[in-house]
PDB file with SEQRES, HELIX, SHEET and CRYST1 records, atoms N, CA, C and O in Angstrom:
SEQRES   1 A   60  UNK UNK UNK UNK UNK UNK UNK UNK UNK UNK UNK UNK UNK          
SEQRES   2 A   60  UNK UNK UNK UNK UNK UNK UNK UNK UNK UNK UNK UNK UNK          
SEQRES   3 A   60  UNK UNK UNK UNK UNK UNK UNK UNK UNK UNK UNK UNK UNK          
SEQRES   4 A   60  UNK UNK UNK UNK UNK UNK UNK UNK UNK UNK UNK UNK UNK          
SEQRES   5 A   60  UNK UNK UNK UNK UNK UNK UNK UNK                              
HELIX    1 AA1 UNK A   45  UNK A   55  1                                  11    
SHEET    1 AA1 3 UNK A   6  UNK A   9  0                                        
SHEET    2 AA1 3 UNK A  25  UNK A  32 -1                                        
SHEET    3 AA1 3 UNK A  35  UNK A  40 -1                                        
CRYST1    1.000    1.000    1.000  90.00  90.00  90.00 P 1           1          
ATOM      1  N   UNK A   1    -217.738  56.029 309.954  1.00  0.00           N  
ATOM      2  CA  UNK A   1    -218.915  56.467 310.704  1.00  0.00           C  
ATOM      3  C   UNK A   1    -219.824  55.264 310.956  1.00  0.00           C  
ATOM      4  O   UNK A   1    -220.042  54.447 310.063  1.00  0.00           O  
ATOM      5  N   UNK A   2    -220.338  55.164 312.149  1.00  0.00           N  
ATOM      6  CA  UNK A   2    -221.227  54.051 312.484  1.00  0.00           C  
ATOM      7  C   UNK A   2    -222.551  54.189 311.759  1.00  0.00           C  
ATOM      8  O   UNK A   2    -223.091  55.285 311.605  1.00  0.00           O  
ATOM      9  N   UNK A   3    -223.057  53.053 311.318  1.00  0.00           N  
ATOM     10  CA  UNK A   3    -224.380  53.058 310.694  1.00  0.00           C  
ATOM     11  C   UNK A   3    -225.425  53.006 311.796  1.00  0.00           C  
ATOM     12  O   UNK A   3    -225.379  52.124 312.653  1.00  0.00           O  
ATOM     13  N   UNK A   4    -226.342  53.918 311.781  1.00  0.00           N  
ATOM     14  CA  UNK A   4    -227.432  53.954 312.744  1.00  0.00           C  
ATOM     15  C   UNK A   4    -228.714  53.538 312.033  1.00  0.00           C  
ATOM     16  O   UNK A   4    -228.974  54.002 310.923  1.00  0.00           O  
ATOM     17  N   UNK A   5    -229.516  52.681 312.644  1.00  0.00           N  
ATOM     18  CA  UNK A   5    -230.772  52.274 312.005  1.00  0.00           C  
ATOM     19  C   UNK A   5    -231.735  53.448 311.870  1.00  0.00           C  
ATOM     20  O   UNK A   5    -231.773  54.346 312.711  1.00  0.00           O  
ATOM     21  N   UNK A   6    -232.508  53.419 310.794  1.00  0.00           N  
ATOM     22  CA  UNK A   6    -233.552  54.422 310.605  1.00  0.00           C  
ATOM     23  C   UNK A   6    -234.731  54.082 311.498  1.00  0.00           C  
ATOM     24  O   UNK A   6    -235.098  52.914 311.627  1.00  0.00           O  
ATOM     25  N   UNK A   7    -235.323  55.088 312.111  1.00  0.00           N  
ATOM     26  CA  UNK A   7    -236.505  54.894 312.942  1.00  0.00           C  
ATOM     27  C   UNK A   7    -237.679  55.574 312.249  1.00  0.00           C  
ATOM     28  O   UNK A   7    -237.623  56.759 311.917  1.00  0.00           O  
ATOM     29  N   UNK A   8    -238.737  54.808 312.038  1.00  0.00           N  
ATOM     30  CA  UNK A   8    -239.926  55.325 311.375  1.00  0.00           C  
ATOM     31  C   UNK A   8    -241.052  55.379 312.394  1.00  0.00           C  
ATOM     32  O   UNK A   8    -241.424  54.351 312.959  1.00  0.00           O  
ATOM     33  N   UNK A   9    -241.597  56.558 312.635  1.00  0.00           N  
ATOM     34  CA  UNK A   9    -242.700  56.696 313.581  1.00  0.00           C  
ATOM     35  C   UNK A   9    -244.002  56.359 312.865  1.00  0.00           C  
ATOM     36  O   UNK A   9    -244.250  56.814 311.748  1.00  0.00           O  
ATOM     37  N   UNK A  10    -244.820  55.562 313.522  1.00  0.00           N  
ATOM     38  CA  UNK A  10    -246.114  55.190 312.979  1.00  0.00           C  
ATOM     39  C   UNK A  10    -247.177  55.783 313.886  1.00  0.00           C  
ATOM     40  O   UNK A  10    -247.187  55.523 315.089  1.00  0.00           O  
ATOM     41  N   UNK A  11    -248.061  56.569 313.322  1.00  0.00           N  
ATOM     42  CA  UNK A  11    -249.149  57.158 314.109  1.00  0.00           C  
ATOM     43  C   UNK A  11    -250.435  56.424 313.789  1.00  0.00           C  
ATOM     44  O   UNK A  11    -250.822  56.287 312.628  1.00  0.00           O  
ATOM     45  N   UNK A  12    -251.077  55.965 314.820  1.00  0.00           N  
ATOM     46  CA  UNK A  12    -252.326  55.243 314.675  1.00  0.00           C  
ATOM     47  C   UNK A  12    -253.456  56.252 314.834  1.00  0.00           C  
ATOM     48  O   UNK A  12    -253.442  57.063 315.760  1.00  0.00           O  
ATOM     49  N   UNK A  13    -254.425  56.205 313.942  1.00  0.00           N  
ATOM     50  CA  UNK A  13    -255.496  57.200 313.945  1.00  0.00           C  
ATOM     51  C   UNK A  13    -256.547  56.992 315.001  1.00  0.00           C  
ATOM     52  O   UNK A  13    -257.738  57.049 314.695  1.00  0.00           O  
ATOM     53  N   UNK A  14    -256.155  56.756 316.226  1.00  0.00           N  
ATOM     54  CA  UNK A  14    -257.100  56.576 317.327  1.00  0.00           C  
ATOM     55  C   UNK A  14    -256.879  57.666 318.364  1.00  0.00           C  
ATOM     56  O   UNK A  14    -255.776  58.195 318.502  1.00  0.00           O  
ATOM     57  N   UNK A  15    -257.918  57.987 319.074  1.00  0.00           N  
ATOM     58  CA  UNK A  15    -257.820  58.951 320.161  1.00  0.00           C  
ATOM     59  C   UNK A  15    -257.776  58.194 321.480  1.00  0.00           C  
ATOM     60  O   UNK A  15    -258.146  57.021 321.514  1.00  0.00           O  
ATOM     61  N   UNK A  16    -257.339  58.819 322.561  1.00  0.00           N  
ATOM     62  CA  UNK A  16    -257.313  58.117 323.856  1.00  0.00           C  
ATOM     63  C   UNK A  16    -258.699  57.648 324.314  1.00  0.00           C  
ATOM     64  O   UNK A  16    -258.803  56.703 325.097  1.00  0.00           O  
ATOM     65  N   UNK A  17    -259.745  58.291 323.837  1.00  0.00           N  
ATOM     66  CA  UNK A  17    -261.091  57.887 324.234  1.00  0.00           C  
ATOM     67  C   UNK A  17    -261.505  56.566 323.578  1.00  0.00           C  
ATOM     68  O   UNK A  17    -262.377  55.866 324.093  1.00  0.00           O  
ATOM     69  N   UNK A  18    -260.881  56.223 322.441  1.00  0.00           N  
ATOM     70  CA  UNK A  18    -261.200  54.978 321.735  1.00  0.00           C  
ATOM     71  C   UNK A  18    -259.936  54.140 321.609  1.00  0.00           C  
ATOM     72  O   UNK A  18    -259.295  54.149 320.559  1.00  0.00           O  
ATOM     73  N   UNK A  19    -259.564  53.411 322.669  1.00  0.00           N  
ATOM     74  CA  UNK A  19    -258.333  52.615 322.622  1.00  0.00           C  
ATOM     75  C   UNK A  19    -258.445  51.466 321.623  1.00  0.00           C  
ATOM     76  O   UNK A  19    -259.544  51.027 321.283  1.00  0.00           O  
ATOM     77  N   UNK A  20    -257.307  50.993 321.167  1.00  0.00           N  
ATOM     78  CA  UNK A  20    -257.264  49.877 320.222  1.00  0.00           C  
ATOM     79  C   UNK A  20    -257.786  48.608 320.890  1.00  0.00           C  
ATOM     80  O   UNK A  20    -257.482  48.346 322.053  1.00  0.00           O  
ATOM     81  N   UNK A  21    -258.554  47.837 320.170  1.00  0.00           N  
ATOM     82  CA  UNK A  21    -259.090  46.593 320.709  1.00  0.00           C  
ATOM     83  C   UNK A  21    -258.046  45.487 320.668  1.00  0.00           C  
ATOM     84  O   UNK A  21    -258.004  44.646 321.566  1.00  0.00           O  
ATOM     85  N   UNK A  22    -257.209  45.476 319.649  1.00  0.00           N  
ATOM     86  CA  UNK A  22    -256.188  44.448 319.511  1.00  0.00           C  
ATOM     87  C   UNK A  22    -254.831  45.088 319.346  1.00  0.00           C  
ATOM     88  O   UNK A  22    -254.655  46.292 319.535  1.00  0.00           O  
ATOM     89  N   UNK A  23    -253.883  44.259 318.991  1.00  0.00           N  
ATOM     90  CA  UNK A  23    -252.527  44.751 318.769  1.00  0.00           C  
ATOM     91  C   UNK A  23    -252.494  45.592 317.500  1.00  0.00           C  
ATOM     92  O   UNK A  23    -253.099  45.238 316.488  1.00  0.00           O  
ATOM     93  N   UNK A  24    -251.782  46.705 317.569  1.00  0.00           N  
ATOM     94  CA  UNK A  24    -251.627  47.594 316.426  1.00  0.00           C  
ATOM     95  C   UNK A  24    -250.158  47.967 316.309  1.00  0.00           C  
ATOM     96  O   UNK A  24    -249.446  48.043 317.311  1.00  0.00           O  
ATOM     97  N   UNK A  25    -249.714  48.195 315.103  1.00  0.00           N  
ATOM     98  CA  UNK A  25    -248.330  48.571 314.855  1.00  0.00           C  
ATOM     99  C   UNK A  25    -248.030  49.897 315.539  1.00  0.00           C  
ATOM    100  O   UNK A  25    -248.722  50.890 315.315  1.00  0.00           O  
ATOM    101  N   UNK A  26    -246.980  49.909 316.384  1.00  0.00           N  
ATOM    102  CA  UNK A  26    -246.621  51.117 317.115  1.00  0.00           C  
ATOM    103  C   UNK A  26    -245.312  51.715 316.630  1.00  0.00           C  
ATOM    104  O   UNK A  26    -245.143  52.933 316.680  1.00  0.00           O  
ATOM    105  N   UNK A  27    -244.377  50.888 316.160  1.00  0.00           N  
ATOM    106  CA  UNK A  27    -243.052  51.366 315.795  1.00  0.00           C  
ATOM    107  C   UNK A  27    -242.440  50.422 314.772  1.00  0.00           C  
ATOM    108  O   UNK A  27    -242.574  49.204 314.887  1.00  0.00           O  
ATOM    109  N   UNK A  28    -241.770  50.981 313.775  1.00  0.00           N  
ATOM    110  CA  UNK A  28    -241.018  50.176 312.814  1.00  0.00           C  
ATOM    111  C   UNK A  28    -239.613  50.735 312.744  1.00  0.00           C  
ATOM    112  O   UNK A  28    -239.427  51.930 312.517  1.00  0.00           O  
ATOM    113  N   UNK A  29    -238.612  49.869 312.940  1.00  0.00           N  
ATOM    114  CA  UNK A  29    -237.207  50.272 312.905  1.00  0.00           C  
ATOM    115  C   UNK A  29    -236.550  49.558 311.738  1.00  0.00           C  
ATOM    116  O   UNK A  29    -236.558  48.329 311.674  1.00  0.00           O  
ATOM    117  N   UNK A  30    -235.979  50.324 310.815  1.00  0.00           N  
ATOM    118  CA  UNK A  30    -235.237  49.741 309.698  1.00  0.00           C  
ATOM    119  C   UNK A  30    -233.815  49.496 310.167  1.00  0.00           C  
ATOM    120  O   UNK A  30    -233.097  50.441 310.494  1.00  0.00           O  
ATOM    121  N   UNK A  31    -233.400  48.233 310.203  1.00  0.00           N  
ATOM    122  CA  UNK A  31    -232.080  47.857 310.693  1.00  0.00           C  
ATOM    123  C   UNK A  31    -231.041  48.012 309.585  1.00  0.00           C  
ATOM    124  O   UNK A  31    -229.960  48.550 309.825  1.00  0.00           O  
ATOM    125  N   UNK A  32    -231.354  47.547 308.380  1.00  0.00           N  
ATOM    126  CA  UNK A  32    -230.529  47.798 307.203  1.00  0.00           C  
ATOM    127  C   UNK A  32    -231.438  47.791 305.989  1.00  0.00           C  
ATOM    128  O   UNK A  32    -232.659  47.845 306.133  1.00  0.00           O  
ATOM    129  N   UNK A  33    -230.868  47.727 304.806  1.00  0.00           N  
ATOM    130  CA  UNK A  33    -231.692  47.876 303.604  1.00  0.00           C  
ATOM    131  C   UNK A  33    -232.687  46.735 303.402  1.00  0.00           C  
ATOM    132  O   UNK A  33    -233.698  46.919 302.725  1.00  0.00           O  
ATOM    133  N   UNK A  34    -232.425  45.575 303.969  1.00  0.00           N  
ATOM    134  CA  UNK A  34    -233.311  44.423 303.771  1.00  0.00           C  
ATOM    135  C   UNK A  34    -234.025  43.961 305.032  1.00  0.00           C  
ATOM    136  O   UNK A  34    -234.814  43.017 304.979  1.00  0.00           O  
ATOM    137  N   UNK A  35    -233.769  44.597 306.149  1.00  0.00           N  
ATOM    138  CA  UNK A  35    -234.339  44.138 307.418  1.00  0.00           C  
ATOM    139  C   UNK A  35    -234.996  45.280 308.163  1.00  0.00           C  
ATOM    140  O   UNK A  35    -234.483  46.399 308.194  1.00  0.00           O  
ATOM    141  N   UNK A  36    -236.133  44.987 308.761  1.00  0.00           N  
ATOM    142  CA  UNK A  36    -236.780  45.943 309.647  1.00  0.00           C  
ATOM    143  C   UNK A  36    -237.459  45.185 310.777  1.00  0.00           C  
ATOM    144  O   UNK A  36    -237.770  44.000 310.652  1.00  0.00           O  
ATOM    145  N   UNK A  37    -237.680  45.884 311.875  1.00  0.00           N  
ATOM    146  CA  UNK A  37    -238.320  45.304 313.049  1.00  0.00           C  
ATOM    147  C   UNK A  37    -239.604  46.079 313.299  1.00  0.00           C  
ATOM    148  O   UNK A  37    -239.594  47.310 313.328  1.00  0.00           O  
ATOM    149  N   UNK A  38    -240.706  45.368 313.480  1.00  0.00           N  
ATOM    150  CA  UNK A  38    -241.993  45.997 313.763  1.00  0.00           C  
ATOM    151  C   UNK A  38    -242.363  45.688 315.209  1.00  0.00           C  
ATOM    152  O   UNK A  38    -242.334  44.534 315.635  1.00  0.00           O  
ATOM    153  N   UNK A  39    -242.711  46.729 315.955  1.00  0.00           N  
ATOM    154  CA  UNK A  39    -243.110  46.587 317.355  1.00  0.00           C  
ATOM    155  C   UNK A  39    -244.589  46.930 317.446  1.00  0.00           C  
ATOM    156  O   UNK A  39    -245.032  47.946 316.910  1.00  0.00           O  
ATOM    157  N   UNK A  40    -245.348  46.086 318.123  1.00  0.00           N  
ATOM    158  CA  UNK A  40    -246.779  46.311 318.304  1.00  0.00           C  
ATOM    159  C   UNK A  40    -247.052  46.868 319.693  1.00  0.00           C  
ATOM    160  O   UNK A  40    -246.215  46.737 320.586  1.00  0.00           O  
ATOM    161  N   UNK A  41    -248.197  47.480 319.883  1.00  0.00           N  
ATOM    162  CA  UNK A  41    -248.493  48.231 321.108  1.00  0.00           C  
ATOM    163  C   UNK A  41    -248.666  47.368 322.356  1.00  0.00           C  
ATOM    164  O   UNK A  41    -248.654  47.921 323.456  1.00  0.00           O  
ATOM    165  N   UNK A  42    -248.820  46.087 322.256  1.00  0.00           N  
ATOM    166  CA  UNK A  42    -248.998  45.243 323.442  1.00  0.00           C  
ATOM    167  C   UNK A  42    -247.751  44.428 323.766  1.00  0.00           C  
ATOM    168  O   UNK A  42    -247.858  43.347 324.345  1.00  0.00           O  
ATOM    169  N   UNK A  43    -246.567  44.930 323.401  1.00  0.00           N  
ATOM    170  CA  UNK A  43    -245.320  44.211 323.656  1.00  0.00           C  
ATOM    171  C   UNK A  43    -244.985  44.279 325.151  1.00  0.00           C  
ATOM    172  O   UNK A  43    -245.228  45.295 325.803  1.00  0.00           O  
ATOM    173  N   UNK A  44    -244.436  43.207 325.674  1.00  0.00           N  
ATOM    174  CA  UNK A  44    -244.013  43.185 327.077  1.00  0.00           C  
ATOM    175  C   UNK A  44    -242.749  44.027 327.234  1.00  0.00           C  
ATOM    176  O   UNK A  44    -241.927  44.099 326.320  1.00  0.00           O  
ATOM    177  N   UNK A  45    -242.600  44.653 328.376  1.00  0.00           N  
ATOM    178  CA  UNK A  45    -241.474  45.546 328.620  1.00  0.00           C  
ATOM    179  C   UNK A  45    -240.125  44.868 328.497  1.00  0.00           C  
ATOM    180  O   UNK A  45    -239.204  45.443 327.918  1.00  0.00           O  
ATOM    181  N   UNK A  46    -239.979  43.648 329.032  1.00  0.00           N  
ATOM    182  CA  UNK A  46    -238.687  42.967 328.978  1.00  0.00           C  
ATOM    183  C   UNK A  46    -238.329  42.567 327.549  1.00  0.00           C  
ATOM    184  O   UNK A  46    -237.150  42.532 327.197  1.00  0.00           O  
ATOM    185  N   UNK A  47    -239.326  42.268 326.728  1.00  0.00           N  
ATOM    186  CA  UNK A  47    -239.059  41.946 325.323  1.00  0.00           C  
ATOM    187  C   UNK A  47    -238.628  43.204 324.577  1.00  0.00           C  
ATOM    188  O   UNK A  47    -237.691  43.158 323.781  1.00  0.00           O  
ATOM    189  N   UNK A  48    -239.298  44.324 324.823  1.00  0.00           N  
ATOM    190  CA  UNK A  48    -238.915  45.588 324.201  1.00  0.00           C  
ATOM    191  C   UNK A  48    -237.509  45.994 324.628  1.00  0.00           C  
ATOM    192  O   UNK A  48    -236.731  46.475 323.804  1.00  0.00           O  
ATOM    193  N   UNK A  49    -237.174  45.810 325.892  1.00  0.00           N  
ATOM    194  CA  UNK A  49    -235.842  46.133 326.383  1.00  0.00           C  
ATOM    195  C   UNK A  49    -234.775  45.303 325.662  1.00  0.00           C  
ATOM    196  O   UNK A  49    -233.756  45.847 325.235  1.00  0.00           O  
ATOM    197  N   UNK A  50    -234.995  44.007 325.524  1.00  0.00           N  
ATOM    198  CA  UNK A  50    -234.048  43.134 324.825  1.00  0.00           C  
ATOM    199  C   UNK A  50    -233.937  43.513 323.349  1.00  0.00           C  
ATOM    200  O   UNK A  50    -232.846  43.480 322.780  1.00  0.00           O  
ATOM    201  N   UNK A  51    -235.050  43.869 322.734  1.00  0.00           N  
ATOM    202  CA  UNK A  51    -235.046  44.288 321.337  1.00  0.00           C  
ATOM    203  C   UNK A  51    -234.230  45.560 321.141  1.00  0.00           C  
ATOM    204  O   UNK A  51    -233.420  45.640 320.218  1.00  0.00           O  
ATOM    205  N   UNK A  52    -234.437  46.554 322.003  1.00  0.00           N  
ATOM    206  CA  UNK A  52    -233.702  47.816 321.885  1.00  0.00           C  
ATOM    207  C   UNK A  52    -232.204  47.600 322.097  1.00  0.00           C  
ATOM    208  O   UNK A  52    -231.390  48.234 321.425  1.00  0.00           O  
ATOM    209  N   UNK A  53    -231.832  46.718 323.020  1.00  0.00           N  
ATOM    210  CA  UNK A  53    -230.418  46.420 323.238  1.00  0.00           C  
ATOM    211  C   UNK A  53    -229.804  45.716 322.036  1.00  0.00           C  
ATOM    212  O   UNK A  53    -228.628  45.921 321.738  1.00  0.00           O  
ATOM    213  N   UNK A  54    -230.579  44.893 321.342  1.00  0.00           N  
ATOM    214  CA  UNK A  54    -230.072  44.199 320.155  1.00  0.00           C  
ATOM    215  C   UNK A  54    -229.946  45.144 318.961  1.00  0.00           C  
ATOM    216  O   UNK A  54    -228.989  45.042 318.193  1.00  0.00           O  
ATOM    217  N   UNK A  55    -230.898  46.058 318.798  1.00  0.00           N  
ATOM    218  CA  UNK A  55    -230.891  46.976 317.658  1.00  0.00           C  
ATOM    219  C   UNK A  55    -229.904  48.114 317.878  1.00  0.00           C  
ATOM    220  O   UNK A  55    -229.234  48.541 316.938  1.00  0.00           O  
ATOM    221  N   UNK A  56    -229.805  48.613 319.111  1.00  0.00           N  
ATOM    222  CA  UNK A  56    -228.918  49.731 319.444  1.00  0.00           C  
ATOM    223  C   UNK A  56    -227.865  49.258 320.442  1.00  0.00           C  
ATOM    224  O   UNK A  56    -227.957  49.583 321.625  1.00  0.00           O  
ATOM    225  N   UNK A  57    -226.871  48.499 319.993  1.00  0.00           N  
ATOM    226  CA  UNK A  57    -225.842  48.011 320.945  1.00  0.00           C  
ATOM    227  C   UNK A  57    -225.049  49.184 321.517  1.00  0.00           C  
ATOM    228  O   UNK A  57    -224.734  50.144 320.814  1.00  0.00           O  
ATOM    229  N   UNK A  58    -224.740  49.085 322.788  1.00  0.00           N  
ATOM    230  CA  UNK A  58    -223.995  50.144 323.468  1.00  0.00           C  
ATOM    231  C   UNK A  58    -222.535  49.724 323.548  1.00  0.00           C  
ATOM    232  O   UNK A  58    -222.198  48.761 324.235  1.00  0.00           O  
ATOM    233  N   UNK A  59    -221.668  50.450 322.842  1.00  0.00           N  
ATOM    234  CA  UNK A  59    -220.236  50.156 322.852  1.00  0.00           C  
ATOM    235  C   UNK A  59    -219.572  50.901 324.001  1.00  0.00           C  
ATOM    236  O   UNK A  59    -219.818  52.090 324.205  1.00  0.00           O  
ATOM    237  N   UNK A  60    -218.737  50.205 324.743  1.00  0.00           N  
ATOM    238  CA  UNK A  60    -218.026  50.852 325.862  1.00  0.00           C  
ATOM    239  C   UNK A  60    -216.650  51.249 325.424  1.00  0.00           C  
ATOM    240  O   UNK A  60    -215.888  51.807 326.213  1.00  0.00           O  
TER     241      UNK A  60                                                      
END                                                                             
């Protein structure tokens, strides 16, 4: 069975009326027992796309 990374949702205690002033942790993905990837809310789309392709490789 393929190992799938654990995805941990992080909820920031802000409302839409009070947006974050700086970067805040938006997502943490556990890749294996010793590695995890943290994504912040101001990440560029192309960087997030490359990160998702690296963490979730698509096998044909």
